[in-house]
matplotlib code that plots the C-alpha trace (Angstrom):
import matplotlib.pyplot as plt

x = [35.7, 33.0, 30.5, 26.8, 25.9, 23.4, 20.5, 21.0, 20.5, 17.4, 14.2, 11.4, 8.0, 4.6, 2.3, -1.6, -4.6, -8.2, -11.1, -13.7, -15.8, -13.2, -12.3, -8.0, -7.2, -5.0, -3.1, -3.7, -1.8, -4.0, -3.1, -5.1, -4.6, -0.8, -0.2, 0.1, -1.8, -1.4, -5.1, -6.0, -9.2, -10.9, -11.7, -15.0, -16.9, -14.8, -14.0, -10.6, -8.6, -5.2, -3.4, -4.1, -3.9, -7.3, -9.8, -9.0]
y = [-11.1, -7.7, -8.2, -7.0, -4.3, -5.3, -3.4, -4.8, -8.2, -7.8, -8.8, -6.3, -7.6, -5.7, -7.1, -6.7, -6.5, -7.3, -6.2, -8.6, -7.6, -8.8, -5.3, -4.1, -1.9, 1.1, 3.0, 7.2, 10.1, 13.1, 16.5, 18.0, 20.6, 21.1, 17.6, 14.1, 11.8, 8.3, 6.1, 2.9, 3.1, 0.1, 0.7, -2.0, -0.4, 2.9, 1.7, 3.8, 2.6, 3.6, 0.8, -2.3, -4.7, -3.0, -4.5, -7.8]
z = [-10.3, -10.2, -7.5, -7.6, -5.2, -2.5, -3.9, -7.3, -5.8, -3.6, -5.1, -5.1, -4.7, -4.5, -1.9, -3.4, -0.4, -0.8, 1.1, 2.4, -0.6, -3.0, -4.1, -4.1, -1.6, -2.6, -0.9, -1.1, 0.2, 1.9, 2.5, 5.5, 7.3, 6.7, 6.7, 4.8, 5.5, 4.2, 4.3, 2.5, 0.3, -1.2, -4.8, -4.9, -1.6, -0.7, 3.0, 4.1, 7.1, 8.3, 6.4, 4.9, 7.2, 9.2, 6.7, 8.3]

ax = plt.figure().add_subplot(projection="3d")
ax.plot(x, y, z, "-o")
ax.set_aspect("equal")
plt.show()
């Protein structure tokens, strides 16, 4: 019997983060000074942090 590959068996779930104001947090990529920088931004209050867990 054929086996399913390891990647086919894993479930992919995206985690949603929410700000204290009630808005959803989205990850954005910025290109500044020749470097790529990932930041998390709240859609509602436009607060910007380094990662989604910093909003707590």
